[in-house]
Structure formats: structure tokens, C-alpha cells
KELO-712618 format. One record per residue (C-alpha): x, y negated, z; residue number from 0. Coordinates in Angstrom, 1 decimal, always signed. Example, Ala and Ser with C-alpha at 12.3 -4.5 7.8 and 13.67 -1.06 7.14 Angstrom:
// residues 2
ATOM       px       py       pz   num
ATOM    +12.3     +4.5     +7.8     0
ATOM    +13.7     +1.1     +7.1     1
***
This chain:
// residues 251
ATOM       px       py       pz   num
ATOM    +35.7     +3.6   +173.0     0
ATOM    +39.4     +4.1   +172.1     1
ATOM    +40.1     +5.4   +175.5     2
ATOM    +37.1     +7.7   +175.3     3
ATOM    +38.4     +9.0   +172.0     4
ATOM    +41.8     +9.8   +173.5     5
ATOM    +40.3    +11.7   +176.3     6
ATOM    +38.0    +13.5   +173.9     7
ATOM    +40.9    +14.6   +171.8     8
ATOM    +42.7    +15.8   +175.0     9
ATOM    +39.7    +17.9   +175.9    10
ATOM    +39.5    +19.5   +172.4    11
ATOM    +43.2    +20.4   +172.4    12
ATOM    +42.7    +22.0   +175.9    13
ATOM    +40.1    +24.3   +174.4    14
ATOM    +42.1    +25.5   +171.4    15
ATOM    +45.4    +25.8   +173.3    16
ATOM    +43.9    +28.2   +175.7    17
ATOM    +42.8    +31.9   +174.9    18
ATOM    +39.4    +31.3   +176.5    19
ATOM    +38.2    +29.5   +173.3    20
ATOM    +39.1    +32.3   +171.1    21
ATOM    +37.6    +34.9   +173.4    22
ATOM    +34.3    +33.1   +173.5    23
ATOM    +34.4    +32.6   +169.8    24
ATOM    +35.1    +36.3   +169.0    25
ATOM    +32.5    +37.5   +171.6    26
ATOM    +29.8    +35.2   +170.3    27
ATOM    +30.5    +36.0   +166.6    28
ATOM    +30.5    +39.7   +167.4    29
ATOM    +27.1    +39.6   +169.3    30
ATOM    +25.5    +37.2   +166.7    31
ATOM    +26.7    +39.3   +163.8    32
ATOM    +25.3    +42.5   +165.4    33
ATOM    +22.1    +40.7   +166.1    34
ATOM    +21.7    +39.6   +162.4    35
ATOM    +22.5    +43.1   +161.2    36
ATOM    +19.9    +44.7   +163.4    37
ATOM    +17.3    +42.2   +162.6    38
ATOM    +17.7    +42.9   +158.9    39
ATOM    +17.7    +46.6   +159.5    40
ATOM    +14.5    +46.4   +161.5    41
ATOM    +12.8    +44.3   +158.9    42
ATOM    +13.7    +46.7   +156.1    43
ATOM    +11.9    +49.5   +157.9    44
ATOM     +8.5    +47.8   +158.2    45
ATOM     +6.6    +44.8   +156.9    46
ATOM     +6.7    +41.8   +159.2    47
ATOM     +5.0    +38.4   +159.4    48
ATOM     +8.2    +36.4   +160.1    49
ATOM    +11.4    +35.5   +158.3    50
ATOM    +15.0    +36.6   +158.9    51
ATOM    +15.8    +33.2   +160.2    52
ATOM    +13.0    +33.3   +162.8    53
ATOM    +13.9    +36.9   +163.8    54
ATOM    +17.6    +35.8   +164.4    55
ATOM    +16.8    +32.9   +166.6    56
ATOM    +14.2    +34.7   +168.7    57
ATOM    +15.8    +38.1   +169.6    58
ATOM    +17.0    +39.6   +172.8    59
ATOM    +20.6    +39.7   +171.4    60
ATOM    +20.4    +36.0   +170.6    61
ATOM    +19.3    +34.9   +174.1    62
ATOM    +21.7    +37.3   +175.8    63
ATOM    +24.8    +35.7   +174.0    64
ATOM    +23.2    +32.2   +174.3    65
ATOM    +23.0    +32.2   +178.0    66
ATOM    +26.4    +33.7   +178.6    67
ATOM    +28.4    +31.3   +176.6    68
ATOM    +27.7    +28.2   +178.7    69
ATOM    +29.4    +29.3   +181.9    70
ATOM    +32.4    +30.4   +179.8    71
ATOM    +32.7    +27.0   +178.0    72
ATOM    +32.2    +24.8   +181.0    73
ATOM    +33.7    +26.7   +184.1    74
ATOM    +37.2    +25.1   +183.4    75
ATOM    +36.1    +21.6   +182.7    76
ATOM    +36.7    +20.0   +186.1    77
ATOM    +37.6    +23.1   +188.2    78
ATOM    +40.9    +23.7   +186.5    79
ATOM    +41.9    +20.0   +186.8    80
ATOM    +41.2    +20.1   +190.6    81
ATOM    +43.0    +23.3   +191.0    82
ATOM    +46.1    +22.4   +189.0    83
ATOM    +46.2    +18.8   +190.4    84
ATOM    +46.1    +17.3   +186.9    85
ATOM    +43.0    +15.4   +187.9    86
ATOM    +45.0    +13.0   +190.0    87
ATOM    +47.1    +11.5   +187.2    88
ATOM    +43.9    +11.3   +185.2    89
ATOM    +42.2     +9.4   +187.9    90
ATOM    +45.1     +6.9   +188.3    91
ATOM    +45.1     +6.3   +184.5    92
ATOM    +43.3     +3.1   +183.2    93
ATOM    +40.2     +5.0   +182.3    94
ATOM    +36.7     +4.8   +184.0    95
ATOM    +35.0     +7.8   +185.6    96
ATOM    +32.2     +7.8   +183.2    97
ATOM    +34.7     +8.1   +180.3    98
ATOM    +36.1    +11.2   +181.9    99
ATOM    +32.8    +12.8   +182.4   100
ATOM    +31.5    +12.0   +178.9   101
ATOM    +34.9    +13.1   +177.2   102
ATOM    +34.5    +16.5   +179.0   103
ATOM    +30.9    +16.9   +178.1   104
ATOM    +31.3    +15.9   +174.4   105
ATOM    +34.4    +18.1   +174.2   106
ATOM    +32.4    +21.1   +175.3   107
ATOM    +29.5    +20.0   +173.0   108
ATOM    +31.7    +19.8   +169.9   109
ATOM    +33.2    +23.3   +170.8   110
ATOM    +29.6    +24.6   +171.2   111
ATOM    +28.7    +23.2   +167.8   112
ATOM    +31.8    +24.9   +166.2   113
ATOM    +30.6    +28.2   +167.6   114
ATOM    +27.3    +28.0   +165.7   115
ATOM    +28.7    +26.8   +162.4   116
ATOM    +29.7    +30.3   +161.1   117
ATOM    +26.0    +31.5   +161.5   118
ATOM    +25.1    +29.2   +158.5   119
ATOM    +27.1    +31.7   +156.4   120
ATOM    +24.9    +34.6   +157.6   121
ATOM    +21.9    +33.1   +155.9   122
ATOM    +23.9    +31.9   +152.8   123
ATOM    +25.4    +35.5   +152.3   124
ATOM    +21.9    +37.0   +152.8   125
ATOM    +20.3    +34.8   +150.2   126
ATOM    +23.1    +35.3   +147.7   127
ATOM    +22.9    +39.2   +148.0   128
ATOM    +19.1    +39.5   +148.2   129
ATOM    +18.1    +36.5   +146.1   130
ATOM    +15.4    +36.0   +148.8   131
ATOM    +15.1    +33.1   +151.2   132
ATOM    +16.1    +33.8   +154.8   133
ATOM    +13.8    +31.0   +156.1   134
ATOM    +10.3    +29.9   +155.2   135
ATOM    +11.4    +26.3   +154.6   136
ATOM    +14.3    +23.9   +155.0   137
ATOM    +12.5    +22.4   +158.0   138
ATOM    +12.7    +25.8   +159.8   139
ATOM    +16.5    +25.6   +159.6   140
ATOM    +16.6    +22.0   +160.8   141
ATOM    +14.2    +22.9   +163.6   142
ATOM    +16.3    +26.0   +164.8   143
ATOM    +19.6    +24.1   +164.8   144
ATOM    +18.1    +21.0   +166.4   145
ATOM    +16.7    +23.1   +169.2   146
ATOM    +20.1    +24.8   +169.6   147
ATOM    +21.6    +21.3   +169.9   148
ATOM    +19.0    +20.2   +172.5   149
ATOM    +19.3    +23.3   +174.6   150
ATOM    +23.1    +23.2   +174.3   151
ATOM    +23.3    +19.7   +175.5   152
ATOM    +21.1    +20.4   +178.6   153
ATOM    +22.8    +23.7   +179.6   154
ATOM    +26.3    +22.2   +179.0   155
ATOM    +25.4    +19.3   +181.3   156
ATOM    +24.3    +21.9   +183.9   157
ATOM    +27.7    +23.6   +183.5   158
ATOM    +29.6    +20.3   +183.9   159
ATOM    +27.8    +19.7   +187.2   160
ATOM    +28.7    +23.2   +188.4   161
ATOM    +32.3    +22.8   +187.4   162
ATOM    +32.7    +19.5   +189.3   163
ATOM    +31.5    +21.0   +192.6   164
ATOM    +34.3    +23.5   +193.0   165
ATOM    +38.1    +24.2   +192.3   166
ATOM    +37.4    +27.8   +191.5   167
ATOM    +36.5    +28.6   +187.9   168
ATOM    +34.8    +31.8   +188.7   169
ATOM    +32.6    +30.2   +191.3   170
ATOM    +31.8    +27.4   +188.8   171
ATOM    +30.8    +30.0   +186.2   172
ATOM    +28.6    +31.9   +188.7   173
ATOM    +26.9    +28.6   +189.8   174
ATOM    +26.2    +27.5   +186.2   175
ATOM    +25.1    +31.1   +185.1   176
ATOM    +22.6    +31.4   +188.0   177
ATOM    +21.3    +27.8   +187.5   178
ATOM    +20.9    +28.3   +183.7   179
ATOM    +19.3    +31.7   +184.1   180
ATOM    +16.8    +30.4   +186.7   181
ATOM    +15.9    +27.5   +184.3   182
ATOM    +15.6    +30.0   +181.4   183
ATOM    +13.3    +32.4   +183.3   184
ATOM    +11.2    +29.6   +184.7   185
ATOM     +9.6    +29.3   +181.3   186
ATOM     +8.8    +33.1   +181.4   187
ATOM     +6.8    +32.9   +184.5   188
ATOM     +3.7    +32.1   +182.5   189
ATOM     +4.0    +35.6   +180.8   190
ATOM     +4.6    +37.4   +184.1   191
ATOM     +2.0    +35.9   +186.4   192
ATOM     -1.4    +36.6   +185.0   193
ATOM     -3.5    +35.0   +187.8   194
ATOM     -2.6    +31.4   +187.2   195
ATOM     -4.7    +28.6   +185.9   196
ATOM     -4.7    +27.4   +182.3   197
ATOM     -3.2    +24.1   +183.5   198
ATOM     -0.4    +25.9   +185.3   199
ATOM     +0.4    +28.2   +182.4   200
ATOM     +0.5    +25.1   +180.1   201
ATOM     +2.9    +23.3   +182.5   202
ATOM     +5.2    +26.3   +182.7   203
ATOM     +5.1    +26.6   +178.9   204
ATOM     +6.5    +23.1   +178.7   205
ATOM     +9.7    +24.4   +180.2   206
ATOM     +9.9    +27.5   +178.1   207
ATOM    +13.1    +27.7   +176.0   208
ATOM    +11.8    +30.7   +174.2   209
ATOM     +8.5    +29.0   +173.3   210
ATOM    +10.3    +25.9   +172.1   211
ATOM    +12.7    +27.9   +169.9   212
ATOM     +9.8    +29.9   +168.5   213
ATOM     +8.0    +26.6   +167.6   214
ATOM    +11.0    +24.8   +166.1   215
ATOM    +12.3    +27.9   +164.2   216
ATOM     +9.0    +27.8   +162.3   217
ATOM     +9.8    +24.3   +161.3   218
ATOM     +7.3    +22.6   +163.7   219
ATOM     +9.1    +19.7   +165.3   220
ATOM     +7.5    +18.8   +168.6   221
ATOM     +8.8    +15.5   +170.3   222
ATOM     +8.1    +16.7   +173.9   223
ATOM    +10.9    +19.2   +174.1   224
ATOM    +13.2    +16.6   +172.6   225
ATOM    +12.3    +14.1   +175.3   226
ATOM    +12.5    +16.8   +178.0   227
ATOM    +16.1    +18.1   +177.1   228
ATOM    +17.5    +14.6   +176.4   229
ATOM    +16.1    +13.3   +179.7   230
ATOM    +17.4    +16.3   +181.7   231
ATOM    +20.8    +16.1   +180.1   232
ATOM    +21.1    +12.4   +181.2   233
ATOM    +20.0    +13.3   +184.7   234
ATOM    +22.6    +16.2   +184.9   235
ATOM    +25.3    +14.0   +183.6   236
ATOM    +24.4    +11.3   +186.1   237
ATOM    +24.6    +13.9   +188.9   238
ATOM    +28.0    +15.0   +187.6   239
ATOM    +29.2    +11.4   +187.5   240
ATOM    +28.2    +10.9   +191.2   241
ATOM    +29.7    +14.3   +192.2   242
ATOM    +32.9    +13.4   +190.5   243
ATOM    +33.2    +10.0   +192.2   244
ATOM    +32.5    +11.7   +195.5   245
ATOM    +35.2    +14.3   +195.1   246
ATOM    +37.6    +11.5   +193.8   247
ATOM    +37.5     +9.6   +197.0   248
ATOM    +37.9    +12.7   +199.0   249
ATOM    +41.2    +13.6   +197.4   250
***
């Protein structure tokens, strides 16, 4: 565990010593701040049946920024190491391959969590100014951020796999973006195809990130998405580990 901690600290330093971390942070805070502002403006114009917190986590602006941040976070994880040749000293160090993979994954996950921390202040400031709750319940906040964590784990693991497949960061970003976009829109097929059976519609809904976020943001915690995203994260990390070992022996 000590070696894993050292590798994890190395990954976190690499994030904040590079400009990409601050570019992603500024971009994300800008888009999420604009989203929060427009949601409040829209709700001030007409009565709605949902809370500010639900509106924030289920808007087009939210999903636009959400999908884009994963390729930016993960594109350099392995690709940059292979391109610069820094992966060779790392592979000859007394560390195991799974420790390298997990350190990169958890480093990206910690940075991802840091991105979302400022959004807590949005709701706190709103409640302080308006003296109105931004969410319907405490469970709605827990549900929203739990789903953010689950989706983030899964999509970051997809990005890790894309990054280990190539030396080019741009190609890694394109691969992860296309894969994540396809996975995201898979859940929307149920709304596009009208001539499908109820069983097929229910099966497609099981993979719908939008539907999962809508459910969790209302404070309804369903264990099925939890099992789905944790399982798929483990699968993606296992594939990343196998791909990393394969590239290691080809160097």
C-alpha cells in the first residue's frame, strides 16, 4: 500500500504541475456556473415541479460539460508516459503493474472529485441568499453526488483503457470521447426508437445515465445502477491492466 500511495502522489503532482488541470477546472466551473445561473433564471420565469438541485443535475449544459471532461482528464495518463519514455523507468521500479494502473485511475478520480467540490457552494450560496432550500431533501444531494461518483468511476476507467492503447494523447482523447458518447447515447435509444417492445425499452433504460441521474437526484437510491457501474468499472480496469501488460512486453 505504501508503494501505491507513492505512485498516487506522483499522479496528483503531475496533474497540478501541468496547465491541463487548470484549463479543465476553469472550463468546468465556467460551464457549470452558467448552467446554474440559467436554471435559476428559467425557474424564476414560471412555476416548475422540480428543485434547483434537480434542474442543475439534469440539464443539457450539465451533460455537455460532463461528457467532455473525461477525455481531458484521462488522455495523458498512459499516452504521455509512453510518448516521453518515462514509462520504462516506472516499469523497472519495484512496483507491480496493478499498482501503476490503480494509481493512475485513483489519481484521475481524486482530480474529478476536486472538480465537483466547488458546486457545493452553488447550493449553499443560493440557500443563504434566498432562504429557500435548493433541494427537496438531504437524500437528493447524496443521491446526485453518489451518481456523479459512480458515473465518474466508470467513464474514467474507459478513459484509462483508451489512454493505454496509444502514445498519442489526441487519439486517446478521441477514442475515449467516442466510447463515452456511445455509451451515453445508448440509454437514449429508448426515447428515439418508438417501435420497440416494453422489455427492450426497459433493458435500454437500465443503461441510461440520464434516467439514473434523474432518479438519484430525487433522492431515490436504486442499487441496480450501483452494481452496474461498479462492475463495469472493474471490467474496464481489468482490460486496462491486460493492455498495459501487453504493451509492456512489446517495449
